C-alpha positions as CSV (number, residue, x, y, z in Angstrom):
1,M,45.8,-18.7,-56.7
2,S,42.7,-17.2,-56.0
3,T,42.0,-14.7,-53.1
4,T,38.4,-14.5,-52.1
5,N,38.2,-11.6,-49.7
6,H,35.3,-12.6,-47.2
7,Q,34.5,-10.2,-44.9
8,H,32.7,-11.1,-41.7
9,G,30.5,-8.8,-39.5
10,Y,26.5,-7.2,-39.9
11,T,25.7,-4.4,-42.1
12,L,24.7,-1.3,-41.1
13,L,21.0,-1.9,-42.3
14,E,21.3,-5.4,-40.4
15,L,22.3,-3.2,-37.1
16,L,19.3,-0.9,-37.7
17,V,16.7,-3.2,-37.8
18,V,18.1,-4.9,-34.9
19,A,18.6,-1.3,-32.8
20,G,14.5,-0.7,-34.4
21,I,13.2,-4.1,-32.9
22,I,14.6,-3.6,-29.0
23,A,13.5,-0.1,-29.2
24,L,10.0,-1.7,-30.1
25,V,9.8,-4.3,-27.8
26,A,11.2,-1.7,-24.8
27,A,8.1,1.1,-26.1
28,I,5.6,-2.0,-25.4
29,A,7.3,-3.4,-21.9
30,V,8.4,-0.3,-20.2
31,P,4.7,0.8,-19.6
32,M,3.8,-2.9,-18.9
33,Y,5.9,-2.5,-16.1
34,Q,5.3,0.8,-14.9
35,S,1.6,-0.8,-14.6
36,H,1.8,-3.8,-13.2
37,L,4.2,-1.6,-10.3
38,N,1.0,0.4,-9.4
39,T,-0.9,-2.6,-9.5
40,A,1.2,-4.1,-7.0
41,K,1.9,-0.9,-5.0
42,A,-1.9,-0.4,-5.1
43,S,-2.8,-3.8,-3.7
44,K,-0.3,-3.5,-0.9
45,L,-2.1,-0.3,0.0
46,L,-5.5,-2.4,0.0
47,H,-4.0,-4.7,1.8
48,H,-2.5,-2.7,5.1
49,Y,-6.1,-0.5,5.1
50,D,-8.0,-3.5,5.6
51,E,-5.8,-5.0,7.8
52,A,-6.1,-2.1,9.7
53,V,-9.9,-2.0,9.9
54,R,-9.9,-5.6,10.6
55,S,-7.6,-5.9,13.4
56,S,-9.2,-2.2,15.0
57,R,-12.6,-3.8,14.9
58,Y,-11.6,-7.4,16.7
59,A,-9.6,-4.9,19.5
60,L,-12.5,-2.8,20.0
61,M,-14.6,-5.9,20.3
62,Q,-12.7,-7.8,22.4
63,E,-12.2,-4.6,24.4
64,R,-15.9,-4.7,24.8
65,L,-15.7,-8.2,25.8
66,R,-13.6,-7.6,28.8
67,D,-15.6,-4.3,29.5
68,A,-18.4,-7.0,30.3
69,N,-16.7,-9.2,32.3
70,A,-14.6,-6.8,34.3
71,T,-11.3,-7.7,32.9
72,T,-8.4,-5.9,32.7
73,S,-8.0,-3.7,29.6
74,T,-5.0,-3.9,26.8
75,L,-6.8,-1.8,24.4
76,P,-4.3,0.8,23.1
77,A,-5.5,4.0,24.8
78,T,-3.1,6.7,22.1
79,T,-3.2,7.1,18.8
80,P,0.9,5.9,18.8
81,E,0.2,3.3,20.8
82,W,-2.3,2.1,17.8
83,L,0.3,2.9,15.4
84,E,2.8,0.7,17.2
85,F,-0.3,-2.2,17.9
86,L,-1.4,-2.3,14.0
87,S,2.4,-2.5,12.6
88,G,3.6,-5.5,14.1
89,G,5.2,-7.7,11.4
90,I,3.2,-5.9,8.7
91,G,6.3,-4.7,6.4
92,A,6.7,-1.1,4.9
93,A,4.3,1.1,3.2
94,P,4.0,0.7,-0.7
95,D,6.8,3.7,-1.4
96,G,8.8,2.8,1.7
97,G,8.5,4.1,5.3
98,A,6.0,3.2,8.0
99,P,2.7,1.5,7.1
100,Y,0.7,3.5,9.2
101,V,1.0,7.2,10.5
102,A,-0.4,9.5,12.8
103,S,-3.0,11.0,10.2
104,A,-6.6,11.7,9.6
105,F,-5.6,11.5,6.1
106,G,-2.9,9.1,5.5
107,D,0.3,9.9,3.2
108,G,-0.2,9.9,-0.4
109,A,3.3,10.6,-1.3
110,T,4.3,7.0,0.6
111,G,1.2,5.2,0.7
112,A,1.0,5.0,4.5
113,V,-2.5,4.7,5.9
114,G,-3.3,6.8,8.5
115,I,-4.9,6.2,11.8
116,T,-6.0,8.0,14.7
117,F,-7.8,6.9,17.9
118,D,-10.5,8.7,19.7
119,D,-11.0,7.5,23.3
120,T,-14.1,9.2,24.0
121,N,-15.9,8.0,21.7
122,E,-13.7,4.6,21.7
123,A,-13.3,4.8,18.0
124,V,-10.2,4.3,15.4
125,T,-10.4,6.4,12.1
126,V,-8.2,4.5,9.6
127,S,-7.9,6.7,6.4
128,R,-6.5,5.2,3.0
129,P,-4.7,8.4,1.2
130,A,-5.3,8.8,-2.6
131,Y,-2.6,6.6,-4.2
132,A,-1.5,4.7,-7.3
133,G,-4.9,5.7,-8.8
134,L,-7.0,4.6,-5.1
135,P,-9.4,7.3,-4.3
136,P,-9.3,8.2,-0.9
137,L,-11.4,6.6,1.7
138,I,-11.8,6.7,5.6
139,A,-13.5,4.1,7.8
140,Q,-14.7,4.8,11.5
141,V,-14.3,2.0,13.4
142,T,-16.0,0.7,16.8
143,S,-17.2,-2.2,18.5
144,E,-20.6,-2.0,16.8
145,S,-19.7,-1.0,13.2
146,V,-17.8,0.2,10.6
147,T,-18.7,3.0,8.6
148,Y,-17.4,4.1,5.4
149,T,-17.0,7.8,4.3
150,T,-15.1,9.6,1.2
151,P,-13.2,12.7,2.5
C-alpha cells in the first residue's frame, strides 16, 4: 500500500510575494486617492467662491434696477444677512461646516469662503482662502464690476 502525503496550502514564499504585491498597489493607490480628494475639495471651494461672486453681483444689479424703478429693496443689509442669502441650498464647506463665514479672509481650515458687506458702498467682499493648493483671492463685488486682488 502506497501512502502519499499531500500537503495543502501556500508556502511562505508565495505569501510573501502576495503581501509584496498588495503593498506595491497600496503605495501607488493611496497617494492617488489623496490627490483625488484634494482636487475634489479645491473644486468645491471654487464652486462656492464663484457662486458667491455671481450671486452677489446679480443681487446688487437687481437692487440697482429697483432703485431706478423706486421699488422696495430686498437686498441683504448686513453681513449675516448676506451669509444667509448666499448659503441657501449650497451645502457644506469642503471640510464640513458652513460654506460661508463672516470673515475678510475665509477659513483655510475648512475651506469656507469669507463674506463681508460694506453698506456705505453697497459692495460685497468675497474671499477665497488658501486651501487645497489654491492661492487666496479676494473679489470686491459691486453692481458695476467685480475686482479681483490677491492679499
